[in-house]
C-alpha positions as CSV (number, residue, x, y, z in Angstrom):
1,Q,-23.3,-25.2,-43.8
2,V,-21.1,-24.8,-40.8
3,Q,-17.8,-26.6,-40.9
4,L,-15.2,-27.0,-38.5
5,Q,-11.6,-28.0,-39.2
6,E,-8.9,-29.0,-36.6
7,S,-5.2,-28.6,-37.2
8,G,-2.0,-28.9,-35.3
9,P,1.1,-31.1,-35.0
10,G,0.5,-34.8,-35.1
11,L,3.4,-35.4,-32.8
12,V,4.5,-33.6,-29.6
13,K,7.2,-34.5,-27.3
14,P,6.4,-35.0,-23.5
15,S,6.6,-31.8,-21.5
16,Q,6.1,-29.6,-24.5
17,T,3.1,-27.3,-25.2
18,L,0.4,-28.6,-27.5
19,S,-1.3,-26.1,-29.8
20,L,-4.4,-26.9,-31.8
21,T,-6.6,-24.6,-34.0
22,C,-10.2,-25.0,-35.0
23,T,-11.0,-23.1,-38.1
24,V,-14.7,-22.3,-38.5
25,S,-16.5,-21.6,-41.8
26,G,-20.1,-20.9,-42.5
27,D,-20.7,-19.2,-39.2
28,S,-19.0,-16.6,-36.9
29,I,-17.6,-17.7,-33.7
30,T,-19.1,-14.6,-32.3
31,T,-22.6,-15.5,-33.3
32,N,-25.0,-15.5,-30.2
33,P,-25.9,-18.0,-28.8
34,Y,-23.2,-20.5,-29.7
35,Y,-20.5,-22.3,-27.6
36,W,-17.5,-23.8,-29.0
37,S,-15.8,-26.7,-27.3
38,W,-12.8,-28.7,-27.4
39,I,-13.2,-32.5,-26.8
40,R,-10.8,-35.3,-26.9
41,Q,-11.0,-39.1,-27.1
42,P,-8.2,-41.3,-25.8
43,P,-7.6,-44.5,-27.6
44,G,-10.3,-46.9,-26.7
45,K,-12.1,-44.7,-24.3
46,G,-14.9,-42.2,-24.3
47,F,-15.1,-38.5,-25.2
48,E,-13.7,-35.9,-22.7
49,W,-14.9,-32.3,-22.6
50,M,-11.8,-30.2,-22.0
51,G,-13.2,-26.7,-22.2
52,G,-14.9,-24.2,-24.4
53,I,-15.4,-20.6,-25.4
54,H,-18.7,-18.8,-25.5
55,Y,-19.6,-16.6,-28.5
56,S,-18.9,-13.6,-26.1
57,G,-15.4,-14.8,-25.6
58,N,-15.8,-16.1,-22.0
59,T,-14.0,-19.5,-21.4
60,D,-14.7,-22.5,-19.4
61,Y,-12.4,-25.4,-18.4
62,A,-12.8,-28.9,-17.0
63,P,-11.6,-28.7,-13.5
64,S,-9.0,-31.5,-14.1
65,R,-7.5,-29.5,-16.8
66,K,-7.6,-26.1,-15.6
67,S,-3.9,-25.8,-14.5
68,R,-2.7,-26.8,-18.1
69,I,-5.2,-25.5,-20.5
70,S,-6.0,-22.3,-22.3
71,I,-8.6,-21.7,-25.0
72,S,-8.7,-18.5,-27.1
73,R,-9.9,-17.2,-30.3
74,D,-9.0,-14.9,-33.1
75,T,-12.2,-13.4,-34.4
76,A,-10.5,-11.9,-37.6
77,K,-9.4,-15.4,-38.6
78,N,-12.5,-17.1,-37.2
79,H,-10.7,-19.6,-35.3
80,I,-10.4,-21.1,-31.9
81,T,-7.1,-22.2,-30.3
82,L,-6.3,-24.8,-27.7
83,Q,-3.1,-24.8,-25.9
84,L,-2.2,-27.6,-23.4
85,T,1.1,-27.2,-21.5
86,A,3.4,-29.9,-20.2
87,V,1.9,-32.7,-22.1
88,P,2.4,-36.2,-20.7
89,P,2.0,-39.3,-23.0
90,E,-1.6,-39.7,-21.6
91,D,-2.5,-36.7,-23.7
92,T,-2.3,-38.8,-26.9
93,C,-5.8,-38.5,-28.2
94,A,-8.0,-37.6,-31.1
95,Y,-9.0,-33.9,-30.5
96,Y,-12.1,-32.4,-31.8
97,C,-13.9,-29.0,-31.8
98,A,-17.6,-28.8,-31.8
99,R,-20.3,-26.3,-31.7
100,A,-23.4,-26.2,-29.4
101,R,-26.3,-23.9,-28.9
102,L,-26.3,-22.5,-25.4
103,G,-29.0,-24.2,-23.2
104,I,-29.1,-27.3,-25.5
105,N,-26.9,-30.0,-24.3
106,E,-25.9,-31.5,-27.5
107,Y,-23.4,-30.5,-30.3
108,D,-24.8,-29.8,-33.8
109,Y,-21.5,-29.5,-35.7
110,W,-18.2,-31.3,-35.1
111,G,-14.9,-31.1,-36.8
112,Q,-13.4,-34.4,-38.1
113,G,-10.7,-34.5,-35.5
114,T,-7.1,-34.5,-35.4
115,Q,-4.9,-37.1,-34.0
116,V,-2.2,-36.1,-31.5
117,T,0.5,-38.4,-30.3
118,V,2.7,-37.5,-27.3
119,C,6.0,-39.4,-27.6
120,S,9.6,-38.7,-27.3
């Protein structure tokens, strides 16, 4: 059974850097052909894909986030990290990590999400 668990600070001040970790168990983040995404949901709105990392380590980012986002991984710890710089209050969201099989446009496993509030 694959499990994903997001963790990070619940509260961040505006203009700071937000760092979140997705710890994966039951599968290796280097397993071909899987893709690991960060997705967020603002209050009362739909999901937004932010970016992801391939099993190979290649990364993709949503064009609107590209200037502020970085996704990396630690294969020894089997986790994926999201960093978002210069956060405004609009980055207040529930943040999720999820796994998809490359070539199939749906996620088969999700974490339960972590709520982040950007507030001074």
